[in-house]
Backbone as CSV, one residue per row, in Angstrom:
resi,resn,N_x,N_y,N_z,CA_x,CA_y,CA_z,C_x,C_y,C_z
1,UNK,-186.058,12.281,66.908,-187.345,11.680,67.186,-188.392,12.775,67.345
2,UNK,-189.499,12.623,66.700,-190.574,13.614,66.767,-191.619,13.166,67.788
3,UNK,-191.970,14.073,68.691,-192.969,13.765,69.715,-194.324,14.260,69.227
4,UNK,-195.308,13.376,69.238,-196.663,13.733,68.829,-197.511,14.008,70.063
5,UNK,-198.574,14.769,69.888,-199.433,15.145,71.008,-200.878,14.798,70.732
6,UNK,-201.520,14.194,71.716,-202.956,13.961,71.628,-203.678,15.293,71.709
7,UNK,-204.845,15.396,71.105,-205.604,16.651,71.169,-206.182,16.874,72.570
8,UNK,-206.536,18.119,72.832,-207.071,18.509,74.138,-208.410,19.202,73.929
9,UNK,-209.354,18.959,74.847,-210.642,19.651,74.831,-210.681,20.581,76.037
10,UNK,-210.964,21.861,75.793,-211.167,22.831,76.867,-212.654,23.116,76.951
11,UNK,-213.257,22.895,78.118,-214.689,23.075,78.288,-214.941,24.292,79.174
12,UNK,-215.736,25.206,78.670,-216.142,26.382,79.444,-217.642,26.320,79.694
13,UNK,-218.077,27.003,80.753,-219.480,26.961,81.157,-220.162,28.316,81.017
14,UNK,-219.515,29.351,81.506,-220.077,30.689,81.449,-218.991,31.723,81.727
15,UNK,-219.302,32.982,81.449,-218.313,34.053,81.586,-218.921,35.223,82.336
16,UNK,-218.076,36.009,82.982,-218.545,37.182,83.724,-217.408,38.180,83.828
17,UNK,-217.770,39.442,84.058,-216.741,40.471,84.284,-216.022,40.206,85.603
18,UNK,-216.791,39.811,86.608,-216.235,39.447,87.915,-216.865,38.125,88.329
19,UNK,-216.166,37.322,89.131,-216.746,36.046,89.548,-218.050,36.267,90.318
20,UNK,-219.063,35.449,90.073,-220.324,35.607,90.791,-220.167,35.245,92.268
21,UNK,-221.039,35.802,93.090,-220.984,35.533,94.526,-221.244,34.055,94.814
22,UNK,-222.109,33.436,94.031,-222.435,32.028,94.267,-222.061,31.200,93.034
23,UNK,-220.923,30.552,93.096,-220.449,29.670,92.033,-219.708,28.517,92.712
24,UNK,-220.457,27.603,93.353,-219.826,26.590,94.201,-218.845,25.672,93.488
25,UNK,-218.967,25.525,92.188,-218.070,24.632,91.449,-217.051,25.378,90.599
26,UNK,-216.990,26.686,90.777,-216.038,27.528,90.023,-216.151,27.295,88.513
27,UNK,-217.377,27.354,88.010,-217.621,27.106,86.598,-217.599,28.364,85.750
28,UNK,-217.711,29.523,86.380,-217.729,30.782,85.630,-216.309,31.335,85.550
29,UNK,-215.896,31.694,84.345,-214.561,32.227,84.101,-214.703,33.709,83.783
30,UNK,-213.827,34.519,84.357,-213.881,35.941,84.015,-213.392,36.123,82.578
31,UNK,-213.847,37.183,81.962,-213.419,37.462,80.585,-211.908,37.661,80.509
32,UNK,-211.349,38.281,81.546,-209.901,38.500,81.562,-209.154,37.169,81.618
33,UNK,-209.638,36.242,82.429,-208.978,34.932,82.522,-209.122,34.162,81.205
34,UNK,-210.284,34.240,80.591,-210.469,33.585,79.295,-209.484,34.146,78.277
35,UNK,-209.350,35.459,78.237,-208.408,36.090,77.305,-206.976,35.634,77.590
36,UNK,-206.613,35.543,78.863,-205.273,35.074,79.231,-205.051,33.632,78.774
37,UNK,-206.030,32.771,79.040,-205.888,31.363,78.684,-205.773,31.180,77.177
38,UNK,-206.632,31.826,76.429,-206.567,31.689,74.976,-205.307,32.330,74.406
39,UNK,-204.873,33.430,75.032,-203.628,34.067,74.600,-202.425,33.159,74.784
40,UNK,-202.382,32.446,75.905,-201.276,31.507,76.138,-201.281,30.380,75.109
41,UNK,-202.457,29.917,74.771,-202.547,28.864,73.762,-202.053,29.356,72.408
42,UNK,-202.390,30.594,72.068,-201.961,31.149,70.780,-200.453,31.341,70.717
43,UNK,-199.837,31.619,71.851,-198.382,31.820,71.879,-197.622,30.504,71.833
44,UNK,-198.232,29.442,72.316,-197.578,28.132,72.331,-197.804,27.400,71.030
45,UNK,-197.438,26.143,71.048,-197.619,25.319,69.850,-198.979,24.640,69.912
46,UNK,-200.029,25.394,69.654,-201.392,24.884,69.675,-202.146,25.416,68.463
47,UNK,-203.072,24.617,67.961,-203.912,25.019,66.852,-205.357,24.740,67.239
48,UNK,-206.195,25.766,67.169,-207.617,25.579,67.441,-208.260,24.874,66.257
49,UNK,-209.086,23.879,66.546,-209.754,23.128,65.496,-211.237,22.979,65.826
50,UNK,-212.013,22.651,64.819,-213.411,22.310,65.018,-213.526,20.828,65.352
51,UNK,-214.749,20.351,65.435,-214.975,18.962,65.825,-214.339,17.982,64.851
52,UNK,-214.434,18.236,63.553,-213.820,17.327,62.580,-212.301,17.276,62.752
53,UNK,-211.676,18.449,62.993,-210.233,18.486,63.212,-209.827,17.762,64.480
54,UNK,-210.662,17.878,65.514,-210.389,17.166,66.767,-210.469,15.654,66.544
55,UNK,-211.533,15.199,65.894,-211.694,13.765,65.669,-210.550,13.214,64.821
56,UNK,-210.098,13.974,63.845,-208.948,13.557,63.049,-207.696,13.459,63.917
57,UNK,-207.523,14.427,64.822,-206.329,14.432,65.673,-206.340,13.302,66.703
58,UNK,-207.525,12.797,67.050,-207.603,11.660,67.973,-206.939,10.440,67.340
59,UNK,-207.175,10.241,66.061,-206.605,9.075,65.396,-205.237,9.351,64.766
60,UNK,-204.908,10.651,64.597,-203.618,11.025,64.008,-202.983,12.147,64.826
61,UNK,-202.496,11.843,66.055,-201.880,12.902,66.869,-200.687,13.520,66.142
62,UNK,-200.505,14.812,66.324,-199.400,15.492,65.650,-199.061,16.796,66.372
63,UNK,-197.966,17.360,65.943,-197.593,18.686,66.422,-197.978,19.680,65.354
64,UNK,-198.353,20.867,65.688,-198.645,21.312,67.045,-199.938,20.681,67.581
65,UNK,-200.054,20.675,68.887,-201.215,20.068,69.544,-202.500,20.750,69.103
66,UNK,-203.528,19.958,68.840,-204.844,20.472,68.445,-205.687,20.710,69.688
67,UNK,-206.403,21.838,69.706,-207.243,22.228,70.833,-208.672,22.443,70.342
68,UNK,-209.627,21.830,71.012,-211.044,22.049,70.736,-211.635,22.774,71.941
69,UNK,-212.235,23.931,71.721,-212.860,24.709,72.796,-214.366,24.486,72.721
70,UNK,-214.958,24.087,73.851,-216.403,23.884,73.901,-217.001,24.758,74.999
71,UNK,-218.254,25.129,74.809,-219.008,25.901,75.811,-220.331,25.183,75.968
72,UNK,-220.641,24.756,77.190,-221.735,23.808,77.364,-223.106,24.386,77.713
73,UNK,-223.285,25.660,77.730,-224.608,26.209,78.022,-224.878,27.411,77.133
74,UNK,-226.137,27.765,77.033,-226.526,28.892,76.196,-226.773,30.164,76.990
75,UNK,-225.922,30.423,77.978,-226.075,31.645,78.760,-225.812,32.874,77.897
76,UNK,-226.404,33.990,78.261,-226.186,35.238,77.532,-224.707,35.604,77.491
77,UNK,-223.980,35.284,78.557,-222.543,35.615,78.600,-221.772,34.934,77.479
78,UNK,-222.227,33.776,77.055,-221.571,33.058,75.958,-221.782,33.823,74.647
79,UNK,-222.982,34.282,74.423,-223.274,35.051,73.215,-222.523,36.384,73.212
80,UNK,-222.304,36.951,74.387,-221.621,38.245,74.488,-220.130,38.126,74.203
81,UNK,-219.558,36.973,74.400,-218.127,36.771,74.138,-217.961,36.691,72.662
């Protein structure tokens, strides 16, 4: 029996070398943590896709799991990554 997987969306907000002093909702991710998270995804059974690939995977779940990465603001840290 083959197990299929629904796609996943990872949402990021901003990045920094070190966590900011004031980040009450823990929305800023350090660059090292981002690298770790994306590295783990690359080692597992995951495939990064764009929006069209994500929408296709919603209606046709499959292995390996499809991952859509989004960043919701235009902070300079996003451009620097």
